[in-house]
C-alpha angles and dihedrals in degrees: 000000000000090000089070102101105205117071093214090055091050091051092048092049091048092047092051090047092052092048091048092052091047095050101036100041120058096242122145110231091248091053091051091049091053092049091050093047091054092050121107099236101118092163090060101030095112092049090047094052092044090049092049090049092049091050091052090049091050090050091051092049091048089054092049092050091051090049090050091051091050094047092049092047088053090054099255109155119257095240091056092046091051091048095049097043099037089226126130129237088243090056091051092050092047088057094050097254112150107230094187094076 
């Protein structure tokens, strides 16, 4: 990867590689973060840790969205769902969740 001349291209390639590993392999975000932290890529260490943290955050949000869907489907009122998940009504709508249930 070091033969790629432009820094932005190297970062983009590394980001895509990390996302590929995360989605194709059955790693938990915390496992991936540990693997990346032990890697010998000092030049990209900050990017690796930041990407791992973002993947963990995305996983947490995905779980919250799924919980919100289930709660709304069970008839729990929107205010309670928002309070429990910490999500906003706007976020639910952006992810295609019908808040009128």
